[in-house]
N, C-alpha and C positions, 0 to 999 in steps of 0.2 A: 366684298372685293377689296383687297388692299391696294390702294393707289398712292402713287407718290405725289405729295402735295407741294413739295418744294421744287427747286430748280433741277436741271438735269444732273447736277453734281451729286444729288442725293441718291443713295443706293438702297434699294430694298432687297434684303437678303431673303431668298425664298426658303432655304432650308439648311440643314446641317448635315455634313457627310459622316455617315457611319457605315460599317461593314456588316452586312447581313450574312452570317455563316450558315444559314439554313438552306441556302441555295447550293446545289451540288457543284456548280462551276465557279463559285466564289465571286459572283457578280458584286460590284460595288454599287450599292443602292443609296439613293438620296431620300431621306425620310424627313417629314415635317416634325420638328421637335419644339416648335413654339414660334411665336411671332417675334420678329426683330424690328428694330426701330426704323422709322422713316422720318427724314428731316422735314419739318413743317416751316412754312414761311414765318409763322409767329415766333419761331426760335431764332430766326435771323434778326439781327439788330435793325431797328428802324432806319438807322443811317445807311446801312448796307442796301436795304430795299430802295431807299430814295436815290442812292447812287446808281443802282441798276435801272431805276425808272428814268433817270437822266440819260443813261447810255442808250436806252431804247429809242430816244429821239433820233439818234444817228443811224439806227439800223432798221427798226420795225416800222416807223410811221412816216418815213420819207415820202413814199408814194401817195399816201393818204393826205398828208398836210399840204403838199404842193399841188393838189388837184385844182385849186383856183386858177392856176396858170392856163389851163386849157379847157375847162368845162364850158364856159360861155362861147369861146371861139369855135367849139365843136358843134354848136347847135345851129341848125339851118333856120334861123329866125327870119321872118318876113314882116317888115313893118310892125314890130312889137309895140304893144300898148302898156300902160301902167298895170292894167289887170293881168296881162300876160306875165309880166315880171313878178308880180305878187304871187301868182299861181306857181311859177317856176321855183321861186324861193321856198314856198310852202312845201313843194314836192321834195326839194333838196333837204330841208330841215327834217322832215319826217323820215326820209330815207336814212339820213345820218343817225337819227334817234333810234329808229326801229332796228335797222341792220347793224349799225355800229355799236350802240349802247346795249340794246336788248340781246340781239343774236350773238354777236361775237364777244363783247366784253363780259356779258353776264352768263351766257349759256355755253358757247363753243369752247371757251377757255377751261371750262370744267370737264370737258370731254377729252382731256389729254390722256395719252397712253403712257402713264408714269413719267410725265415730264416732257414728252414729245407731242408736237402738234402737227396739223396739216391733214390733207386728204388721205395719204397712205397710213398715217397714224390712226385715223378713224377706221380705215379698212382693217388694219392689223388688230385693233381693239376688238372689232367684231369677230374676226377670225379666231382670235385667242379665246374669246368667251363662248363662241358658238360652234367651234370646230368646223368652220366652213371654208378653210383655206384649200388651195389646190396643190401646188408643187411642194410646198413645205410639209404639208400633211403626208405626202407620199414618202417623205424621208423619215418619218417617224417609224421607229422599229416596234415590233411587237413586244420586245422586252425593254422598252424605254426605261432608262434609269431615272428619269425625272417623274415624279408622281403626277398622275393625270390631273389631279385637282389643281396643281400649281399652274398648269398650262391652260386649262379650260375652266375658269372660275365660275362657279354658280351654275354648273351644267345639270344639277339635279332637278331644278325647277325651271326648265326652259319655257319660254313663251311659245305660243302657237306659231308665231311668225318665225322664231328661231328654229323650231322643228321643221317648218316648211322649207327654209333655206338649206337645212342639212339633208333633206330628202331630195330636193330638186336641183339637179345639176345645171338646168337652164337658168334658174334664179341665181345660182352662185356665179355663173358666167356673166350674167348681166351685172351683178354687183362688182365683179372684177373689172368689167369694161367701164363701169361708171368711175371706179377708183382710178383706172388708167387714164381716162379722159380728163378727170380732175387734175391729175399730175401733169399731163401734157399741156393743159390750158394754163396751169400755174407757171410752167416753164415758158409758155408763150407770153405770159404776163411779165416774166423776167426779161424778155426781149423787148417788149413794147414800152414798158415803163421807162427805162433809160432813154429810149428813142424820143418819146413824146415829151418827157419832162425837160430834157436838156434842149431839145429843139424849140420848145415853147418859150423857155427862159431866154435863150440866145436870140430869139426873134425880137426881143425888146430893143435890141441895138438899132433896129431899122426905123424906130419912131423918131429919135433925134437926128438920125443920119439916113435919110431916105435914099441916098445914093448907094448904100450898101445892098448888094444883090442877094437874092435868096440863096443862090449857089454858095456864096461865101459863108452865109449863116450855117448852111448844111455842113460845109467843110469844117468850120470851127467846132460845130457840135460833135462831129465824128472824132476830131482830135481829142476833145475833152473826154469822150467815152473811152477811147483807147487808153488814156492815162488812168482813168478810173479802174478799168479791168486789170491793168498792170499792178495796181495797188492791192488787189485781192489776196495775193499770196502772203501778206503780212497778218491776215486774220481779222476776225470780227472785232475782238476786243480793242486792238490797236486802232482799227479803222473807226470804230464807234467813239473812242476817246477823242480822235481827231475831228470827227464829223459832228458830234453832238453839240458843240458850241455854235456851229453854223446853223444847225436845225433849230436850236434854241432861240437864236436871233430871229430866224424866220417865224417861228411859232409865236413869238411875243410881239414882233413888229407889225405883222399883217393885221392882227385884230385892232391894234391901235390906229392904223390907217383906216380900218373899217369903221371904227367908232367916229373918227373925224368925218368920214364920208357920210355916215348916217346923220350926224348933227347938221352938217352943211346942206345935204341934198334932200333927205327924206326921213325925218325923225320918226314917222309913223310906220316904219318898215316892219316892226315886230307884230303888227296886227296880222301879218301873213302867217303867223304861227297857227292860226285857226285853220283846221282841216277843210272848212267849207270853201276856202279859196281854191283848193285842189278840185273839188267837185265843180265849182263854177268855171274853172279853167277848162276842164274836159268837156263840159256842156257847151261851151262856146267854140272851142277849137276842134273838137271831134277828132278826126283822123290825123290832122296836123299836130294836135297836142300829143297824140299817141306816138307819132314819129319823133317828136322832140325828146321823148324818154331816152332815146339812144345817146343823147348828150348829157342829160341830167344824171344818168347812171354813173357817169365818170366822177361824180362828187364823192363816191364811196370807194373809188379805185384804191387798191393797196390794202384794203381791209383784210383780205385773206392772209397777208403777211403777218397781221396781228396774231393770227392763229398758227400759221406755219412756222414762224420764228420763235415759237414758244420754247423750243429746245435750246435756244441761245440765251434765254433769260429765265424768268419765271412768271407765274400768273399774277402775283400781286404787283410786281413792278410794271407790267404791261397795263394792268387795270388802272393803276394810279396815274401813269403818264397819259393814258387816253382820256379818262374821265375828267381830270383836272387841268389838262393843258390842250390836248389835241382837239377834243370835241368843242370846248368853248371857243378855241381859236378859229375853227372852221365855221361855226355858226356866225360869229361876228364878222369874219372876212367875207363870207358870201352875202351877209346882210349889207355890208358896206359896198360891195360890188353892185348888188341889185339896186341899192339906193342911188348910186351914181347913174346906172343905166336907165332908171326911171326918168331922170332929168335929161339924159343924153341917149335916147333909145337906139340910135343907129351906130353906137360905138361897140356893139356886142362882139364884132369880129376881133377886137383887141380888148376884151373886157377886163383884163387885169391891169395892164400898164397904163391904160387911159385914166383909170380912177386913182392913180398915184399922183399926189401933188408934185408940181415941177421942182419945188425946193428940195425934195428928198428923192427925186427920181433915180439918180445915180447910186446912192447908197442902197436903195431898195433893189435896183437892178443887180448890183453885185451880190447882195444877199440872196436874191431869187435864183441867180445862176448857180451860186454855190449850193443852195438848197436843192436845186434840181439834180445836181450831181449826187448829193446825198440821197435823194429820193430813189435813185437807181439802186442804191446799196440794199434797200429793204428786200426787194424782189430777187436780187442776185443772191443774197444770203439764204432766202427761202428756197431758191432753186437748188443750191448746193445741198440743203437739208433733204429735200424730197428725192434728189438723185441718189444720195447716200442711202436713204431708206429703201428705195426701190432696188438698189444694187444688193443690199444684204437680204432683201426679200427674194432675190434671184429673179426679178422681173425686168432687169436691165443689164446689159453687158458690163462686165467688171471694168471700172475705170479707177484711176488712182484717186484715193481720198486721203487728204492730209488733215490731221487734227492739229489745228493752229493754237490750241490752248491745252495746257497740262491740267487745268482745273475743270474745264467744261468739255465733256465729250461731244456736246451738241455743236460745237464750233468746228466746222469742217470747210475744206476748200478742195476743189477738184481742178487741176490744171487743164485737162482736156475739155471739160465742160466750160470752164472760164473762157478759153479762147474761142470755142464754138459760139458761145453767147456773144462775145465781142464781135466776131465776124458778122453774125446775123443782125446785131444791133446797128452796126455801121451800114450794112446793106439796106436795112429798112429805111434809114435816114436818107441815103444817097439815091435809092430807087423810088421810094414813096415819100418824097420830101414834103408833100402837102400835109399840114397838120390835121386837116379834116379827114383825110384818108386814114391816117394812123389812128385818129380818134375813133373812127368807125370800127377799125379792127380791135381797138382797145375795149370798146363797149361790149363786143361779142365775148371777149375773154372774161371781163369783170362779171358780167351777168351769169355766164355759164358756170364759172367757178363757184359763185355764191349759191346757185341753184343746186349744184352737186353736193356742196357742204350741207345744205338744208336737208337733202334726201338722206345722206349718211347720218346726220345728227338725229333725224327722226327715227332711224333704225336703232341707233344707240339708246334713245329714250325708251323705245318699246322693248328691246331685247335685253338690255343690260341694266339701265336705270330703273326699269319698271315704273315709269312715270304714269300717273293716272290717265286714262284714256281721254277725258275731256281736255286736259292740259296739252296732251300730244296733238289732239285734233285742232285745238286753238293755235298752237305753234305752227303746225303744218299748213293750215288754211291761210294764216296771215302771211307767212314768209314764202310759201310756194306760190300763192296767188300773186303777191307783190313782185317776186323775182321772175315768175313766169311771164307777167306782163312786160317786164323789162326785156326778157329774152325775145319775146315775140316782136318787140319794137326794133331791137338791134339786128335781128335776122334780115330785116329789109335792107340793111346796109351792106350785106355780103357782096354785091357787085361793086360797091364803092369803097373797097379796101377791107371790108369785113372778111374776105376770103383768106387774108394773110394768116391769121391764127389757125384757121382750119387746115391750111396747107402745112403749117409747122406741126400742128397736133397730129395730123394724119401721118406725117413722116415719123414722128416720135412713137406714135401708137403702133405703127408697122414694125418698128425696131423692137418695141417691148413685146408685142405679140409673137414676133418671129423668134425672139430669144426664149420667151416663155414656152412656146410650142416645141422648140428644139430641146430644151432642158427636160420638158415633160416626157418627150419620146425617149430621150436618153435614159432617164430614170426608169421608165417602163421596161426598156430593154434590159437594163441591169438587174431589175427585180425579177424578170422572167428567166434570165440566164445566170442568176447568182450561183455562187459555189458555196455549198454548205460544208460544215466541219467534217462530215463523213467523206465527202469527195476530196477535201484537202488531205485528210488522213491517208486516203488511197494514193494521192499524188506522192506524199512523203514516204510511203512504204515502198515505193519503186526503188530498187537498188541503184538505178541510174541517176537518181536525184540526190545531190549532195547538199549537206548543211555547211555552208561556208562561214568562216569567221566574220564577225562584225555585227553592227546594230543597224537594222533596216526599218525605216518608216514607210509603210506601203499605204498610199492614200486611196480611199474608197468613198463612194457617195452613199452607200447603203449600210445599214447596221444589223439587220436580221439576216445576214449572209455576207459573202465576200464578193467583190467585184469580179466579173468574168475576165478582166484583164489579168488577174492572178493566174488563172489556168493557162492563158496565152503565154505569160511570162515563164512559168515553170516548164511548160512543154518545150519552149525554145532555149531557155537558159540552163535547164536541167539542174537547177540549184535554188536554194532558199537560205537566207542568212540564219545563223544559229539563234539569234534573237530578232524576231520580226514583230513589229507593232503595227497592226492595221488601224490606220488613223482616219477619222471622219471629222470634217469641219461641219458642225451641225448648228444651223440657225434655229433658235427658239422664238416662239411668238411672244416674246417679252422684250422690253427695251434693253434691260441690263441683266447680266448674269453675275452673281456674286463671285469674287475671286476664288473662293474655296470650292465653287461648283464648276469652275471653268474647265477643268480637266477631269474626266471620268475614265477610270481604268477597269478592265475586267480580264480575267484569265479565261482563255478559250478552250482549255482542256487538253491542249497539245503542248509538248515540251518546247519552251522558248517562244511560244506564240501567244500574243496578247491583243486585246482590242482597246483602242483609245478613242474617246470622243472629246473633241474640243468644242465646247458650247459657247455660243455668244448670242446676244440680242442685237437688234438693229441700231441701238444707240451705243453699242460697245465698239471699242477699237480692237480690231483683230490683229493686234501688234504685240508679238511676244519676242521681239528682236533680242538677240544676244544670248538668251538663256532658254530658248525653246526646248532644246534637248535635255537640259538639266531639269527644267520644270517637269517634263514628262517622266524622266527616269526617277526623279525624286518621288513623284506620286506612285510610280510602279514599285519602288523600293519600300515605301510606306505600306502599300497594299500587301506585298510579300511578307513584311514583318507582322502586320496585323493577322495575316493568315497563319503565320507561324505561332503566334501567341494563342490562337484558338485551336491549333492542331499539333499539340505536343507529341502525339504518337508517331509522327513522321518528320522530325526536324531535319534529317539528312537531305531529303529531297528539296526542302525549302532553302536550306543553306546553299545547295548546289545551284538553285535558281539565282540566288543573290550573286554568287560567284560568277556565273555565266553572264549575268547582266553587266557586271563590272568589266569582265574581260572583253565582251563585245563592244562596249563603249570605248575601251582603249584601242581595240583593233581598227576602229574606224566607223563612221556614221554615213549612211547613204539614205537619200529620200527618193522614193520611186513613185511616180504618178503616171496615169494613163494619158496619152495624147490620142484621143479617139475622134473618128469622124464617121459619118454615115455612108454606107455603100448603097447608092440609090439604084435599084434594079429596074428592069423594064416593066416589072409588075406594079411599080409605084404609080399612084395617080398624079395628075398634074399639080394638085395642091401640095402633096408631099414633096414633089420635085422642087417646087418654087420655095416653099418654106424651109425645107431642110438644107437646100443649097444656100439660102440666105443666112441660115443659122451657122452653117459651116464657115462662111466668110467672116461673120462676127466673132465666132469662137476662135478662129485662127489669128484674129487681130486684137482680141481683148487681153487684158492682163491676167496673169496666173495668180492663184490664191497663195502660192508658196512664198513669193517675196514678202508678203505681209507678215509671214511668220519669221522672217529673218533668216531663211535658209540660204546658206552660201551657194553660189552658182556651181562651185566645183563638186558639191555633194549631191547634185540633182541628176536624176536619170529619168528620161521619158520613154515610155513603152507605147509604141504605136499599135493601134488595133482598129479594124473596120467593124462597125456595127451595121448589120443588115436592116435596112428600113422596112 
């Protein structure tokens, strides 16, 4: 399997375009003519990698490195002893080591889908290699112009588990549900991280000023978050350049305070690195110790962004930043906090600010508040990434996605999602101002996202990497058991604020499933009622149907036939343009499609009628503004010329085609797309009535795919049609 080892700016070219004249209809085929190069991190200069690693501090690790602000305050400790604190620190150290270093930094980052990371990237990787996708697979035509081997790599020697998933629709639906749940929980993380980080940092103002009310702290936190979300439109690169110095100051100052606290309060704190303190802790505390895991799991919060934000940077930069700065910083900071709390056991409710020496309290407060703002950035960026991935996978309604960098396709921003996140973050702070309630909700999100990633990574190991069974079993048993225990502990917090992420995730999952169900039903209807070339020839042979001057792009969702809207259009308009190009926007289960493969043209066997497929991956920008028509007509012109070179016996017909194309382009260009909705009859069941009505509402309010192609408003025509459910 060819995989992109560099950052998202690296492009892997799948194949080279050639014309295969052996086919009677002149299809343009894409054939593999050799491997092309992929950019490796080793080819990048060391300095560039270090600069990228520095930038990750402001984007990727904000949520993780600021967790000391709220971990101890989120624990329901009752008269804790020295042994309790040693056990808690041992749990946090091994959680950071196993989940942070081993799972994410060493394993998960290698499971990128050609530069993209996150839950949906793992799902797409599995779909692409095992042919287990749903909606996108139904769009694949029987005469697909991309070679099958390029889309489903390594399908000749599939594992038993891979074959099981291909056979079982129930297993595929469960896998889709897991991927959807992981995405929804990560979005919930993007809501709760800003809320708890900023609120915990701003709460430090109440220690020197007890008269400051809690309501004022909540209001100030809300204002800070609003400003942060308004900055998102400037893009990840600019934001990270501004925020990285702040996070660098936090990353290096807190461990220094931790070292000071260790020396002053409890120099022997590192004896807790021995795992036997964990067993001793649970043997003494029993159920109470198990419940405390709902707080300790927050020490690893934000680790999912380390994987989900991979598209914004690259593997090497993230690994360097985590292993050499973030991980040591957290180990020393938690050690310092724990050393202080061993000598002051009842200060755990404000376990961060109390261990700060008074002489540097205000500088640390300023850095902590600034770092909390930056912490919000990591999950906000990750949320934008997964939303974009799910939109191009067609599992989420189309929203505006802006590419904020001309160099990195992974840097995206969505205005609608940004403002929705802002409203929800402010609402969480103002309604659930208690840090413990938000911490309980946060624990549910953190543990579930980690567990879902573990499950998907296990499937990748088995079905794609072909990792030896003992290693897979070791990985699964260690991490599934560890994270499963965390999940069982945080589930007890559902009545105490833990229901918040479930409410958010249920709402998002309902949107995703409703959109997925509606799109699936629409594709099924179009495939069932598609118009073949024979029927189109019959339509055009009718003397009442005229071929009018001009160039028409007629958009369709299917490729092994024509959309039923075409028949509806011809019957009512009694015409078709002299040059008509049936255009399909086709998602491929790859992150990027090479520029020379973006547009695929084929002749449909009728005069002036062609097929065009615009192919894109989920990391591609579907933006052909300005020269969309020129790009397509140039490809069509090249196709005609290639056909002419290989068919010297009939040059007159080919020259006529070229002339007709030029005349049609001069006469005027029009873009026709269907505006369809379902007709819900009385025979429909209650489930179809609810889901299709919900889909109709979303579809009528979501963005069209045409603006992304730069199609002028004056050239668009929408043809309405009812599909019978």
